[in-house]
C-alpha positions in Angstrom: 9.2 108.7 213.0 11.3 107.4 210.3 15.1 106.9 209.8 15.5 110.3 208.7 13.7 112.0 211.6 15.8 113.9 214.1 14.4 112.2 217.2 15.0 108.7 215.5 18.6 109.2 215.3 19.5 110.9 218.5 17.0 109.5 221.0 15.3 106.4 219.9 18.2 104.3 218.5 20.8 105.3 221.2 18.2 104.7 224.0 17.2 101.4 222.5 20.9 100.0 222.1 21.9 101.2 225.6 19.1 99.7 227.3 19.2 96.6 225.3 23.1 95.7 226.0 22.5 96.7 229.8 19.8 94.1 230.1 22.2 91.6 228.3 25.0 92.4 230.5 22.8 91.7 233.6 22.3 88.2 232.1 18.6 88.6 231.2 18.9 87.7 227.4 15.1 86.8 226.9 14.2 90.0 228.6 16.5 91.9 226.4 14.8 90.4 223.3 11.4 91.2 224.8 12.8 94.8 225.1 13.9 94.8 221.5 10.3 93.6 220.4 8.6 96.0 222.7 10.6 99.0 221.1 9.9 97.5 217.4 6.1 97.6 218.0 6.2 101.0 219.8 8.2 102.2 216.7 5.5 100.7 214.3 2.6 102.0 216.4 4.4 105.6 216.5 4.0 105.8 212.6 0.3 105.1 213.0 -1.3 103.0 215.8 -4.2 101.9 213.6 -1.5 99.8 211.8 -0.7 97.9 214.8 -3.7 95.4 215.4 -3.3 94.4 211.8 0.2 93.6 212.1 -0.3 91.8 215.7 -3.1 89.7 214.2 -0.9 88.7 211.0 2.0 87.6 213.5 -0.5 85.5 215.6 -2.2 83.6 212.7 1.1 82.8 211.0 2.7 81.7 214.2 -0.2 79.3 214.9 -0.3 78.0 211.5 3.5 77.4 211.7 2.9 75.4 215.1 0.1 73.3 213.1 2.8 72.7 210.3 5.3 71.7 213.0 3.9 68.0 213.2 1.4 68.3 216.1 -1.5 66.2 215.5 -4.4 68.4 214.3 -6.5 66.2 212.1 -5.7 68.6 209.3 -3.4 67.7 206.4 -0.2 70.0 206.5 -0.9 71.1 202.8 -4.3 72.4 203.8 -2.8 74.4 206.6 0.0 75.7 204.3 -2.6 76.6 201.6 -5.0 78.3 204.0 -2.0 80.2 205.7 -0.8 81.4 202.2 -4.4 82.2 201.2 -4.7 84.4 204.6 -1.6 86.4 203.8 -2.4 87.0 200.3 -6.2 87.9 201.2 -4.9 90.3 203.9 -2.5 91.9 201.5 -5.0 92.0 198.6 -7.9 93.6 200.8 -5.7 96.4 202.3 -3.8 97.2 199.0 -5.9 96.4 196.1 -9.7 96.7 196.8 -10.0 100.2 195.7 -7.8 99.1 192.7 -10.4 96.9 191.8 -13.2 98.9 192.5 -11.8 101.5 190.1 -11.5 99.0 187.3 -14.9 97.5 187.7 -16.5 101.1 187.6 -14.6 101.9 184.5 -15.4 98.5 182.6 -19.1 98.6 183.6 -19.8 102.1 184.0 -20.9 101.7 187.5 -20.4 104.0 190.5 -19.3 101.7 193.3 -18.0 103.9 196.0 -14.3 103.4 197.0 -13.8 102.1 200.5 -10.4 104.3 200.9 -8.9 101.4 203.0 -6.2 102.1 205.4 -3.0 100.7 204.0 -0.7 99.3 206.8 3.0 100.2 206.3 5.2 97.6 205.4 2.5 95.0 204.9 3.9 94.0 201.3 7.3 93.3 203.1 6.0 91.3 206.2 3.6 89.3 204.1 6.4 88.0 202.0 8.4 87.2 205.2 5.4 85.3 206.8 4.6 83.4 203.4 8.5 82.1 203.4 8.2 81.2 207.1 5.1 79.0 206.4 6.8 77.2 203.3 10.0 76.7 205.4 7.8 75.3 208.2 6.0 73.1 206.0 9.3 71.8 204.5 10.5 71.1 207.9 13.3 73.5 207.6 12.5 75.4 210.7 13.5 74.2 214.1 13.4 76.9 216.5 9.7 77.8 217.0 10.2 80.5 219.4 7.3 82.9 219.5 9.5 85.9 220.7 12.2 85.2 217.8 9.5 84.8 215.2 7.8 88.1 216.2 11.3 89.9 216.1 11.7 88.2 212.4 8.6 90.2 211.4 8.6 93.4 213.6 12.3 94.1 214.0 12.1 97.9 213.6 15.1 98.6 211.3 13.7 96.4 208.5 9.6 96.2 209.1 8.7 99.0 206.8 11.1 98.4 203.7 13.0 95.4 204.4 15.2 93.7 203.6 13.0 90.6 203.3 14.7 88.2 205.8 14.5 84.5 206.4 14.1 83.0 209.7 17.1 80.8 209.4 19.2 84.0 208.8 17.9 85.9 211.7 17.1 83.5 214.6 20.6 82.1 215.1 21.9 85.4 215.7 19.2 86.3 218.2 20.3 83.1 220.3 24.2 83.4 219.8 25.7 84.5 223.3 28.5 86.2 221.4 25.8 88.8 220.0 24.8 89.8 223.6 27.8 91.9 224.4 28.6 95.4 222.9 31.0 94.9 219.8 32.5 98.4 218.9 33.6 97.3 215.7 30.1 96.4 214.7 29.2 99.9 216.3 31.7 101.7 214.0 30.6 100.0 210.9 27.0 100.5 211.5 27.6 104.1 212.1 29.3 104.3 208.8 26.4 102.6 206.9 24.0 104.9 208.8 25.9 108.0 207.8 26.4 106.9 204.1 22.5 105.8 204.1 21.4 109.2 205.4 23.7 111.0 202.8 22.4 108.8 199.8 18.7 109.6 200.9 18.7 113.3 202.1 21.5 114.7 199.9 21.4 112.7 196.6 17.8 111.2 196.4 15.8 114.3 197.8 17.6 116.6 195.6 17.5 114.5 192.5 13.7 114.1 193.1 13.2 117.8 192.8 13.2 117.8 189.0 11.6 114.3 188.7 8.7 115.6 190.5 8.4 118.7 188.6 8.9 116.9 185.2 6.5 113.9 186.0 3.8 115.7 187.9 3.7 119.2 186.7 5.2 120.0 183.4 2.9 119.5 180.4 5.5 119.6 177.6 9.2 118.6 177.9 11.9 118.8 175.4 14.8 116.4 174.6 17.1 117.4 177.6 14.3 118.1 180.1 12.8 114.6 179.5 16.1 112.8 179.6 17.0 114.6 182.9 13.5 113.6 184.2 14.0 109.9 183.6 17.8 109.7 184.7 16.8 111.9 187.9 14.1 109.3 188.9 16.1 106.4 188.1 19.0 107.7 190.2 16.5 108.9 192.8 15.0 105.7 193.6 18.1 103.9 193.7 19.8 106.3 196.3 16.4 106.3 198.3 16.0 102.7 198.6 19.7 101.9 198.9 20.0 104.7 201.4 17.2 103.0 203.5 18.7 99.7 203.2 22.3 101.1 204.4 20.6 102.7 207.3 18.5 99.5 208.3 21.6 97.3 207.9 23.8 99.8 209.8 21.3 99.9 212.9 20.7 96.2 212.9 24.6 95.8 212.9 24.8 97.9 216.2 22.7 95.1 217.7 25.3 92.5 216.3 22.7 91.5 213.9 23.5 91.0 210.1 20.9 91.7 207.8 21.2 90.9 204.1 22.2 93.7 202.0 19.7 94.6 199.2 22.0 96.3 196.6 25.1 95.3 194.8 25.9 98.2 192.1 22.8 97.3 189.9 23.4 100.0 187.4 26.7 98.2 186.3 24.5 95.1 185.1 25.4 93.8 181.6 22.2 91.9 181.3 18.6 92.1 183.0 19.3 88.8 184.8 22.4 90.6 186.1 20.3 93.6 187.0 17.9 91.6 189.0 20.7 89.9 190.8 21.9 93.3 192.1 18.7 95.2 192.5 16.6 94.6 195.5 18.4 91.4 196.0 16.0 90.0 198.9 13.0 90.5 196.7 14.6 88.8 193.7 15.5 85.9 195.9 12.2 85.5 197.2 10.6 85.6 193.9 13.0 83.0 192.6 12.7 80.5 195.5 8.9 80.6 196.3 7.3 81.8 193.0 9.7 81.4 189.9 11.3 78.0 190.5 8.0 76.0 191.7 6.4 77.4 188.4 9.5 76.3 186.2 9.4 72.8 188.0 5.6 72.2 187.4 6.1 73.3 183.7 9.4 71.5 183.1 7.9 69.6 180.1 7.1 72.6 178.4 10.7 73.4 177.5 11.6 77.0 176.9 7.8 77.7 176.7 7.7 77.0 180.4 10.5 79.1 181.4 9.3 82.2 179.6 5.8 81.9 180.8 7.1 81.5 184.3 9.4 84.7 184.0 6.6 86.9 182.8 4.0 85.6 185.2 6.6 86.1 188.1 7.6 89.5 187.3 3.9 90.7 186.4 3.4 89.7 190.0 6.4 91.7 191.1 5.0 94.7 189.3 1.6 94.3 191.0 3.2 93.8 194.6 4.9 97.3 194.2 1.3 98.8 194.1 -2.3 98.9 193.0 -1.6 100.4 189.4 -1.4 99.4 185.8 1.9 101.2 185.5 3.3 98.9 188.0 1.8 95.8 186.4 3.2 97.1 183.0 6.5 97.5 184.6 6.6 94.0 185.9 5.5 92.6 182.7 8.1 94.6 180.5 10.7 93.2 182.7 9.3 89.7 182.2 9.5 89.9 178.6 12.8 91.4 178.8 14.2 88.8 181.1 12.7 86.3 178.4 14.6 87.8 175.6 17.8 87.7 177.7 17.2 84.1 178.4 16.6 83.1 174.9 19.6 84.9 173.7 22.1 84.1 176.6 24.0 81.4 175.0 24.4 83.2 171.6 25.7 86.3 173.4 28.3 84.3 175.4 29.5 82.6 172.3 29.8 85.8 170.3 31.8 87.5 173.3 34.1 84.4 173.2 34.5 84.6 169.4 34.6 88.2 169.1 38.4 88.7 169.1 39.1 86.3 166.4 35.9 87.4 164.0 38.0 89.7 161.9 41.5 88.7 162.4 42.8 85.0 162.3 44.7 83.6 165.2 47.7 83.1 163.1 47.7 86.7 162.0 50.0 88.7 164.5 49.9 92.4 164.4 49.5 95.1 166.6 45.9 96.0 165.1 44.9 92.5 165.9 46.3 92.7 169.5 44.3 96.0 170.0 41.1 94.4 168.4 41.4 91.4 170.8 42.0 93.4 173.9 39.2 96.1 173.4 36.6 94.2 171.3 35.2 92.3 174.3 35.1 95.5 176.4 33.2 97.3 173.7 30.7 94.6 173.5 30.3 94.6 177.3 29.8 98.3 177.2 27.1 97.8 174.5 25.4 95.2 176.8 25.5 97.7 179.5 24.3 100.5 177.3 21.3 98.6 176.3 20.4 97.1 180.0 20.8 100.6 181.7 18.5 102.4 179.0 16.0 99.5 179.3 15.8 99.9 182.9 15.9 103.7 182.7 12.8 103.4 180.3 11.0 101.1 182.5 11.3 103.3 185.6 9.6 106.1 183.6 6.5 104.0 183.3 7.0 102.9 187.0 7.2 106.6 188.1 4.5 107.9 185.8 1.1 108.6 187.4 -0.5 107.0 184.4 0.2 105.8 180.8 -0.5 109.1 179.6 2.4 110.8 181.9 4.7 107.9 180.6 4.2 109.0 177.1 4.8 112.5 177.8 8.3 111.5 179.1 8.9 109.3 176.1 8.0 111.9 173.6 10.2 114.2 174.9 13.2 111.8 175.2 12.7 111.0 171.5 13.1 114.6 170.6 9.5 114.8 169.3 9.2 118.3 171.2 12.3 119.7 170.0 15.7 120.2 171.4 16.7 123.1 173.6 20.4 124.0 174.1 21.8 126.8 176.4 21.5 130.3 175.5 25.3 130.6 175.6 25.7 128.2 172.5 23.5 130.1 170.2 26.4 131.8 168.4 28.1 128.4 167.7 24.9 126.4 166.3 22.6 126.6 163.6 19.8 128.9 164.0 16.2 128.9 162.2 15.8 125.0 162.7 12.1 124.1 163.6 13.3 121.5 166.1 16.0 123.5 167.8 15.8 126.5 170.1 17.9 128.0 172.7 17.2 129.0 176.2 17.0 127.7 179.8 17.4 123.8 179.9 15.4 123.5 182.9 13.3 126.6 183.2 11.2 125.7 186.2 14.4 125.4 188.2 15.9 128.8 187.5 19.6 129.5 188.5 19.5 126.0 190.0 19.3 124.3 186.7 23.2 124.0 186.3 23.3 122.9 190.0 21.0 120.0 189.0 23.0 119.0 186.1 26.3 118.7 188.1 24.3 117.0 190.6 23.0 114.4 188.4 26.4 113.7 186.7 27.9 113.4 190.1 25.0 110.9 191.2 25.5 108.9 188.0 29.1 108.5 188.6 28.8 107.4 192.2 25.9 104.9 191.1 28.3 103.6 188.4 31.8 103.9 189.9 30.9 103.5 193.5 31.7 100.5 195.6 29.0 98.3 197.4 28.7 100.1 200.8 28.2 96.7 202.6 31.5 95.7 201.4 33.0 98.8 202.1 31.9 98.6 205.7 33.4 95.2 206.1 36.8 96.4 205.1 36.3 99.2 207.5 39.4 99.5 209.8 38.5 102.3 212.5 40.9 105.0 212.1 40.9 109.0 212.4 40.3 109.4 208.7 37.2 106.9 208.7 36.0 108.9 211.8 36.2 112.1 209.9 34.6 110.9 206.9 31.7 109.3 208.9 31.2 112.5 210.9 31.3 114.5 207.8 28.7 112.4 206.1 26.5 112.1 209.4 26.6 115.9 209.7 25.6 116.6 206.4 22.8 114.2 206.7 21.7 115.8 210.0 21.7 119.3 208.4 19.2 118.1 205.7 16.8 116.4 208.3 15.1 119.8 208.5 13.6 118.7 205.1 12.1 115.5 205.9 10.7 113.5 203.0 9.1 109.9 203.0 11.1 107.1 201.7 9.8 106.0 198.3 9.4 102.2 199.2 7.4 103.1 202.2 4.5 103.5 200.0 4.9 99.9 198.6 
């Protein structure tokens, strides 16, 4: 049962909300939170009951470690407890997620034949491991005052966010769980939550899943791709993963808001970014924040005497780990490493780019020279430079997602070969009379042959999705400005209705595999 399941939307969520606020109304606030925890555990067990003992054991061990870090006399240093707690979480994640990956590489390097263990991969372990490490670090620093086992368990297991985040901190969630104002039904929050759920389902079921049709065909089945096929493949996955993950986040934030719990939003129009730094401030914001706070910053501080070299090394290591966090594959590691290199270049050129942008309006014309041409240059030169920065950033991200999506480096090379035009360019048959003929690199026919008559529908879809990703507003900000009205009610009903229609074609959320 995931967010895009019929029974989740129409039975689970309404039932949990109704009983939760009914118990709160009777004055049993602690019981209401226990109810919410029980439903969260039931939700997780429904996905696969075999995951449950791992989750419960992880919660118990980390909570016990946090109590030891609280200051009670244990005879063990806090630093040792923190180190042991972090090692426990990393080992747990490593065992379930990376054991078979290491065995495969050992077999390859040493020509051995060690059998794979085929270990069960618990859903959400990548996310709740990071949440628990952050909790231990904050406990070690004395930043945690409320040590309620119930509140801590909800931090980890709260069902809207356990599978794919957002990665929440205890100091963000705990005060909301204890605030008496949040124990009453807030119809404004219900309305905003329904809006976010509706738009999230639309992003996932209508945009992401349909974009994924050609991405799957091109990446997994096609052997040779021409210029346009390869570019449509890369763009379709770049847009698919955005609308898929952003759609999940919208639903998660929306459902939590119905309980008067505000989760941190994870996306802020990332494909508008003008640099890689800007991109990672907008994409998977909670992961970027976690990496910056608990990994990158400590490394930079420890290597502060290294100067720029320390910053660059820290960036590369941080994002290589970020790539590995996404999955047990060399493609993911390469994805993170490439972004580390890109961010390093971004860091080294940041001041020069800023100075160039400031000087750009006066590079050709002197300030004393007044003319319409100068005025036009001063007005549009900065905009043109920013467009150039956006173009470079977006295409870097798009190319990196090719590596991210491909099954292996050979599959990524297949896409890149097509994108470079090495397999030729195919134009629609209708343009044959208008263009040159006889060129070895040029042919005419069906752009996306495997899609048949749906090829033009897909082209229109990817154009619409691209415009939505670039021009659309942040859904969280839009929801905050929401003033319930008949127009908004009709819009929400339309989006929700379209989403419900598409629940007959249920697919997994991409990040559920990470």
